[in-house]
C-alpha positions in Angstrom: 107.4 65.4 -41.1 107.2 64.6 -44.8 108.8 61.2 -44.5 105.6 59.2 -44.8 103.8 61.5 -47.3 102.2 59.2 -50.0 103.4 59.7 -53.6 102.7 58.0 -56.8 106.4 57.5 -57.5 109.8 57.9 -56.0 111.2 59.4 -59.2 109.5 60.9 -62.2 111.6 61.5 -65.4 110.2 63.8 -68.1 111.4 62.7 -71.6 112.2 59.3 -73.1 115.1 60.2 -75.3 118.8 59.3 -74.7 118.9 61.3 -71.5 115.6 59.9 -70.0 116.5 56.3 -71.0 119.9 56.7 -69.5 118.4 58.1 -66.3 116.0 55.2 -66.1 118.8 52.7 -66.5 120.8 54.3 -63.7 117.8 54.2 -61.4 117.4 50.5 -62.0 121.1 49.8 -61.5 120.8 51.8 -58.3 117.9 49.7 -57.0 115.2 52.3 -57.6 112.2 50.7 -59.3 109.3 53.1 -58.3 109.7 55.5 -61.2 108.2 56.4 -64.6 109.2 58.2 -67.7 106.7 60.6 -69.3 107.0 60.9 -73.0 104.8 63.3 -75.0 105.1 61.3 -78.3 104.1 57.7 -78.9 107.6 56.4 -79.4 110.8 56.8 -77.5 114.0 58.3 -79.0 113.7 62.1 -78.9 116.0 63.8 -81.4 116.8 60.6 -83.2 113.1 59.7 -83.5 112.1 63.1 -84.9 115.0 63.8 -87.2 114.9 61.6 -90.3 116.1 63.9 -93.1 118.4 62.5 -95.8 121.9 62.1 -94.7 121.3 62.3 -90.9 124.1 60.8 -88.9 126.0 61.3 -85.7 128.9 63.8 -86.0 131.3 62.0 -83.7 132.5 58.3 -83.9 129.9 55.7 -82.9 132.4 54.2 -80.5 131.9 57.3 -78.3 128.3 58.1 -79.1 126.9 55.4 -76.9 126.4 54.5 -73.2 129.7 53.4 -71.6 128.1 50.2 -70.3 126.6 49.3 -73.7 129.3 49.6 -76.4 128.5 46.3 -78.2 126.3 47.3 -81.1 126.7 46.4 -84.8 127.2 49.9 -86.2 127.4 49.9 -90.0 129.7 52.9 -90.2 132.2 54.7 -88.0 129.8 57.6 -88.0 126.4 55.9 -87.5 123.4 57.0 -89.5 120.5 58.3 -87.4 118.2 55.3 -87.8 120.9 53.1 -86.2 121.1 55.5 -83.2 117.3 55.2 -82.8 117.5 51.4 -82.9 120.4 51.5 -80.4 118.3 53.6 -77.9 115.3 51.2 -78.4 117.6 48.2 -77.7 118.9 49.8 -74.5 115.5 50.6 -73.2 114.3 47.0 -73.7 117.5 45.3 -72.6 117.8 47.2 -69.3 114.1 47.1 -68.4 113.3 50.8 -68.9 110.7 50.4 -71.7 108.0 49.1 -69.3 108.3 52.3 -67.2 107.5 54.7 -70.1 104.1 56.3 -70.3 103.5 57.5 -73.8 101.2 60.4 -74.9 102.0 62.2 -71.6 102.8 65.8 -72.3 103.9 67.7 -69.2 102.7 71.3 -68.8 103.7 72.3 -65.3 105.4 70.9 -62.2 105.3 72.5 -58.7 107.1 71.6 -55.6 104.9 71.0 -52.5 107.1 72.2 -49.6 104.6 70.8 -47.0 105.2 67.3 -48.3 108.6 67.6 -50.0 107.1 66.2 -53.2 106.6 67.3 -56.8 103.1 67.6 -58.5 103.5 67.2 -62.2 100.5 68.3 -64.4 99.8 66.7 -67.8 97.9 68.2 -70.6 95.1 65.6 -70.1 94.4 66.8 -66.6 96.4 64.0 -64.8 98.6 65.0 -61.9 101.5 62.7 -61.0 103.2 63.1 -57.6 106.8 62.1 -57.0 109.5 62.6 -54.4 112.0 63.5 -57.1 111.7 65.1 -60.5 114.3 64.7 -63.3 114.0 66.9 -66.4 115.4 65.0 -69.4 113.7 66.8 -72.3 117.0 67.5 -74.0 118.0 70.6 -76.0 117.1 69.7 -79.6 113.5 68.9 -79.5 111.7 72.1 -80.6 112.4 73.1 -84.2 113.3 76.8 -84.6 111.5 78.6 -87.4 113.2 81.7 -88.6 111.4 85.0 -88.0 111.4 85.9 -91.7 108.5 88.1 -92.9 106.1 86.3 -95.2 107.2 82.8 -94.4 103.7 81.6 -94.0 102.7 83.1 -97.4 104.9 80.8 -99.5 102.7 79.0 -102.0 105.1 76.0 -102.3 106.2 73.3 -99.8 107.9 74.3 -96.6 109.4 71.9 -94.1 111.9 71.9 -91.3 114.7 69.3 -91.3 113.4 68.1 -87.9 109.9 67.5 -89.5 110.9 65.8 -92.7 108.1 64.4 -94.8 109.4 61.1 -96.1 106.8 60.9 -98.9 107.7 64.2 -100.4 109.6 63.9 -103.7 112.3 66.5 -104.4 113.2 65.2 -107.8 113.4 67.9 -110.5 112.3 70.6 -108.1 113.8 74.0 -107.5 114.7 74.0 -103.8 116.0 76.5 -101.3 117.8 75.5 -98.1 117.9 78.2 -95.4 120.7 77.7 -93.0 124.2 76.2 -93.2 124.5 74.5 -89.8 125.1 70.8 -89.0 121.7 69.7 -90.4 122.3 71.5 -93.7 125.8 70.1 -94.0 124.3 66.6 -94.0 121.2 67.2 -96.1 122.6 69.3 -98.9 124.9 66.7 -100.4 122.1 64.2 -100.3 119.5 66.2 -102.1 121.7 68.2 -104.5 121.9 65.4 -107.1 118.1 64.9 -107.1 116.9 68.5 -107.5 116.8 70.6 -110.6 118.3 73.6 -108.8 119.4 74.2 -105.2 119.8 77.6 -103.7 121.6 77.6 -100.3 121.1 80.7 -98.2 124.0 81.2 -95.9 124.0 83.7 -93.0 127.3 82.5 -91.5 129.7 79.8 -92.8 130.6 76.8 -90.7 133.9 75.2 -89.7 134.2 71.8 -91.4 136.9 69.2 -90.7 137.5 66.0 -92.8 135.1 63.2 -91.9 137.2 60.1 -91.3 134.2 57.8 -92.0 134.2 54.3 -93.3 132.0 51.3 -93.5 132.4 48.8 -90.7 132.5 45.1 -91.5 129.6 43.0 -90.2 130.2 41.4 -86.8 132.0 38.1 -86.9 134.0 35.9 -84.6 137.1 37.3 -86.2 136.2 40.9 -85.5 138.4 42.6 -82.9 135.4 44.7 -81.9 133.8 41.7 -80.2 136.3 42.2 -77.4 135.2 44.7 -74.8 138.7 45.9 -74.2 139.0 46.9 -77.9 135.8 48.8 -77.8 136.9 50.6 -74.7 140.2 51.5 -76.3 138.4 52.9 -79.4 136.2 54.9 -77.1 139.2 56.2 -75.2 140.9 57.3 -78.4 137.8 59.1 -79.7 137.3 60.8 -76.3 140.9 61.9 -76.3 140.4 63.6 -79.7 137.3 65.4 -78.3 139.2 66.4 -75.2 141.8 68.0 -77.5 139.1 70.0 -79.3 137.5 71.1 -76.1 140.8 72.1 -74.5 141.5 74.3 -77.5 138.1 76.1 -77.2 138.0 76.6 -73.5 141.6 77.8 -73.3 141.3 80.0 -76.4 142.5 83.2 -74.7 145.1 81.5 -72.6 146.9 79.8 -75.4 145.5 81.4 -78.7 148.3 79.9 -80.8 147.0 76.4 -79.9 143.7 76.9 -81.7 145.0 79.1 -84.4 147.1 76.2 -85.7 144.0 74.0 -85.9 142.2 76.8 -87.7 145.0 77.1 -90.3 144.8 73.4 -91.0 141.1 73.4 -91.4 141.2 76.4 -93.7 143.7 74.6 -95.9 141.5 71.5 -95.9 138.4 73.5 -96.8 140.1 75.5 -99.6 141.4 72.4 -101.3 137.8 71.1 -101.7 136.6 74.2 -103.5 138.4 75.2 -106.7 136.4 78.5 -107.2 138.3 81.0 -105.0 135.3 83.4 -104.8 133.1 80.6 -103.6 135.8 79.5 -101.2 136.1 82.9 -99.7 132.4 82.9 -98.9 132.7 79.5 -97.2 135.6 80.2 -94.9 134.5 81.3 -91.4 135.6 84.7 -90.1 135.0 83.7 -86.5 137.1 81.6 -84.2 136.9 77.8 -84.2 134.3 76.7 -81.6 132.1 79.8 -81.6 129.5 77.6 -83.3 129.6 73.9 -83.2 131.9 72.7 -86.0 131.1 69.6 -88.0 132.6 67.0 -90.3 131.9 66.3 -93.9 133.7 65.2 -97.1 130.8 66.0 -99.4 129.3 69.4 -98.3 131.8 71.7 -99.8 132.1 69.8 -103.1 128.3 69.8 -103.3 128.3 73.6 -103.3 130.5 73.5 -106.5 127.9 71.6 -108.5 126.4 73.4 -111.5 122.9 73.2 -110.1 123.8 74.6 -106.7 124.0 78.3 -105.9 125.3 79.7 -102.6 123.6 83.0 -101.7 125.1 85.1 -98.9 122.7 88.1 -99.3 120.4 88.7 -96.3 116.8 87.4 -96.8 114.4 90.3 -96.7 111.2 88.5 -97.0 109.4 85.5 -98.4 106.5 85.8 -100.9 104.3 83.2 -102.5 106.7 82.7 -105.4 109.9 82.3 -103.3 112.6 84.2 -101.4 113.5 87.9 -101.8 117.0 89.0 -100.7 118.0 92.5 -99.6 119.1 93.4 -103.2 115.5 92.9 -104.2 116.3 89.7 -106.2 113.4 87.2 -106.3 114.6 83.6 -106.1 111.7 81.5 -107.3 111.5 78.0 -105.8 109.1 75.2 -105.4 110.3 74.1 -101.9 111.8 75.7 -98.9 113.8 73.6 -96.4 114.4 75.2 -93.1 117.7 74.0 -91.7 117.5 76.5 -88.9 118.1 74.3 -85.9 116.3 74.2 -82.6 115.3 76.3 -79.7 118.2 75.9 -77.2 118.7 78.5 -74.5 115.4 80.3 -75.2 113.0 80.6 -72.3 110.6 77.7 -72.2 113.1 75.1 -73.6 115.2 72.7 -71.6 113.0 71.9 -69.8 110.0 72.4 -72.1 107.6 72.8 -69.2 107.1 75.2 -66.3 109.0 74.3 -63.1 107.9 76.1 -59.9 110.2 75.7 -56.9 109.8 75.9 -53.1 109.7 79.7 -53.1 107.1 80.1 -55.9 109.7 81.0 -58.5 109.4 79.5 -62.0 112.7 78.2 -63.3 112.5 79.8 -66.8 111.6 83.2 -65.2 114.5 82.8 -62.7 116.9 82.3 -65.6 115.4 85.2 -67.5 116.1 87.5 -64.5 119.3 86.1 -63.1 121.2 84.5 -66.1 121.2 80.8 -66.9 122.9 78.8 -64.1 122.9 75.5 -62.4 125.2 73.8 -59.9 127.3 71.3 -61.9 124.7 71.7 -64.6 122.3 69.6 -62.5 120.5 71.5 -59.7 119.6 74.9 -58.3 118.9 76.3 -54.8 115.2 76.9 -54.4 114.3 73.8 -56.4 114.6 70.8 -54.0 114.5 67.3 -55.3 114.7 68.5 -58.9 117.5 67.6 -61.3 118.5 68.5 -64.9 120.2 65.9 -67.1 121.6 68.7 -69.3 121.4 72.1 -67.5 123.3 75.3 -68.2 127.1 75.0 -68.6 127.2 71.3 -69.0 127.2 70.6 -72.7 130.1 69.3 -74.8 130.9 67.6 -78.1 129.6 64.2 -76.8 126.1 64.1 -75.3 126.8 60.7 -73.6 129.9 62.0 -71.8 127.9 64.9 -70.4 125.0 62.7 -69.5 126.9 60.0 -67.7 128.7 62.6 -65.5 125.5 64.3 -64.7 123.6 61.1 -63.9 126.5 60.0 -61.6 126.0 63.3 -59.8 122.2 62.8 -59.5 122.5 59.2 -58.3 124.9 60.3 -55.6 122.3 62.8 -54.4 119.5 60.1 -54.4 121.8 57.5 -52.7 122.8 60.1 -50.1 119.1 60.8 -49.4 118.3 57.1 -49.0 121.3 56.6 -46.7 120.2 59.4 -44.5 116.5 58.7 -44.6 116.0 62.2 -46.1 113.1 63.3 -48.2 114.5 66.6 -49.3 117.7 67.2 -51.2 118.8 70.7 -52.1 122.1 72.2 -53.2 123.5 74.7 -50.7 123.1 78.3 -51.9 126.7 79.3 -51.0 128.1 76.2 -52.8 126.0 77.0 -55.9 127.1 80.6 -55.9 130.7 79.8 -55.5 130.5 77.2 -58.3 128.9 79.7 -60.6 131.5 82.4 -59.9 134.1 79.9 -60.9 132.3 78.9 -64.1 131.7 82.5 -65.2 135.3 83.3 -64.5 136.4 80.3 -66.5 134.1 81.3 -69.3 135.9 84.6 -69.8 138.9 82.7 -71.2 137.0 80.7 -73.8 136.6 81.3 -77.5 133.0 82.5 -76.9 134.3 85.7 -75.5 136.3 86.5 -78.6 134.8 89.5 -80.5 134.5 87.4 -83.6 131.9 85.2 -81.9 129.4 88.0 -81.8 128.8 87.7 -85.5 128.7 83.9 -85.6 125.0 83.6 -84.8 125.9 80.7 -82.4 123.2 78.9 -80.5 125.7 78.5 -77.7 125.2 82.2 -76.7 122.1 83.1 -74.8 120.0 86.2 -74.5 122.2 87.5 -71.7 125.3 87.3 -73.9 126.6 84.2 -72.0 127.8 81.0 -73.7 125.6 79.1 -71.2 125.5 75.8 -73.0 129.1 74.6 -73.1 131.0 73.6 -70.0 134.1 75.9 -69.8 136.2 72.9 -68.8 137.2 69.6 -70.5 134.8 66.6 -70.2 137.3 64.7 -68.1 137.3 67.5 -65.5 133.6 67.1 -65.2 133.7 63.3 -65.1 136.1 63.4 -62.2 134.3 66.1 -60.3 130.9 64.5 -60.8 132.0 61.4 -59.0 133.8 62.9 -55.9 132.5 64.7 -52.9 129.1 65.5 -54.5 126.9 65.2 -51.4 129.0 67.7 -49.5 127.4 70.4 -51.5 123.8 69.5 -50.6 121.4 69.8 -47.7 119.6 66.6 -46.8 116.6 66.7 -44.5 113.3 65.1 -43.7 111.6 68.3 -42.5 108.9 70.0 -44.5 108.8 73.6 -45.4 
C-alpha cells in the first residue's frame, strides 16, 4: 500500500505565473496547504514579468483578464498595460497567501512517477529532489522566446534583441531599426518605437487580422465609481466574455456556417483599408487566410504607423543576415543598427509546455509520447499513463482568454484532488477509454474549424503543430468547457490506493 508513503509535499506546482498562482489559490481555498510552487526565476509573474517591451498590454479587456474571484483592481485602462498585469498577479499571490509557498531559483529538469509509492520525484538543476503526491505543470505557453532560424543571425554586428528579452537601457533614438515579425508583439511595439527611430524596416512574412481597439483611460477609483460594485464588475466581465464567445463560435464553426465568419472578415477588411491610404500598402497588409488561423489582435495605431515616412514594410523573404544587416531574396541589403525579433515563443514544440521532462508510470516521457502519438490530453488536463499529474494548459484547451481556460481546468483538477481525498486514494488516473473517446470527439470537432481551411496552411500559425493539428485551441466555445469542467469529472478517473 502506498497510502502511508512519506512525501515532501501533497502537491507540487511548477511555475509561478498566472497559472501557478491560480493553482495555489485554488489549493488553499480547497483546504490543501502542503504544497509549493517552484519558480526558476527570482520573481513571480511569468509572461508579464519577462515581457516589458514598449507598448505591451493585454489584448482583451481587463474586466475579463483577471481571476473571477478578484475583479476589484484599479486598472488605468480598459486594456491594461503589462506592468499593471504584473502588479495584479503579485497582489493576488500576497492577498491569497500563495507567495509564501513559492521557492525561487528552482529550475526543474525532470520529473518521474514512482509507481511503487504513487508519488512524483521532481529533480532540480541544483541536484535537489522534491517528492510529492501530485504534480501540476503550470509553466504556460509563452515563456521560451523563439529565435528564427535565419542563416547568419549570430553574425550581425549591431544590436539584436527579442521582444521578450527587452533591454530597458537601450536607446533606439535616431537608429535604423529592423523588426522581424508582424504578430501580436510587433503590433504593439512598432507604433511605440516608430516615432523614435531614424528609419524602421518591418519584415512581414504573413499579415495579421486587426480589429479596432476600443480602449480608453479609466477614471481613478472613487466612491462614485460604478466599478466599486461587484455586480457591475461581473456584468462587464460577462459582456466581454460574450464577445469572446462570439469570436470563438465563428472560428470553431467555420466550416459549418462559413457565412458567419465571412461577414466579420468583410467588416475587418473595411476597417483595415480605411486606416491605410496607400492601396499598394493596404494590399500587403490584408490577410489572405481565414480569420482565426492565427490569433487576431486589436490596434488603432499599428496600421497608421506603417504609413509613416520613416517606416518601410518589406514582404520579400529574408535570405540571410550579415554583419551589416538583412539580405532579402532579391539580394537587397537592408543596412540597420538594430534588429528586433518579434518572432513569438515556442508553443507546441517538443520540450515546451511543460518545459521539463515528465516520465510516467510506464517509463514513457510525455514530450516523446506527444511526438509519436499527436498532442492530446483529456480535457486539456491529464493523460493515461501519467497518474497524479495535471496540466493547467494542455493540448486543445487554449482560447482567447487565458483566465477562462485556467479556471475551468483548475476546477477539473480540484475535483480530482477532492475525489481522491474523499476516497482515501493516493492514485488518480484518467481512464484510457474515456481519454480516447474524448480525443476522438475533439479531433472530429477540429475538422470543422477554420484551422482546417486550406488558407491556414500558409498563415504560419503557432496554433498548428508539427503533426498538422491545431492542438492549442479548444474546438468548442469557452462556456462549453466551463460547464463540462464542473460536472461529472470524477467519473472519468480511476481512484485507488494500490501501488504499481
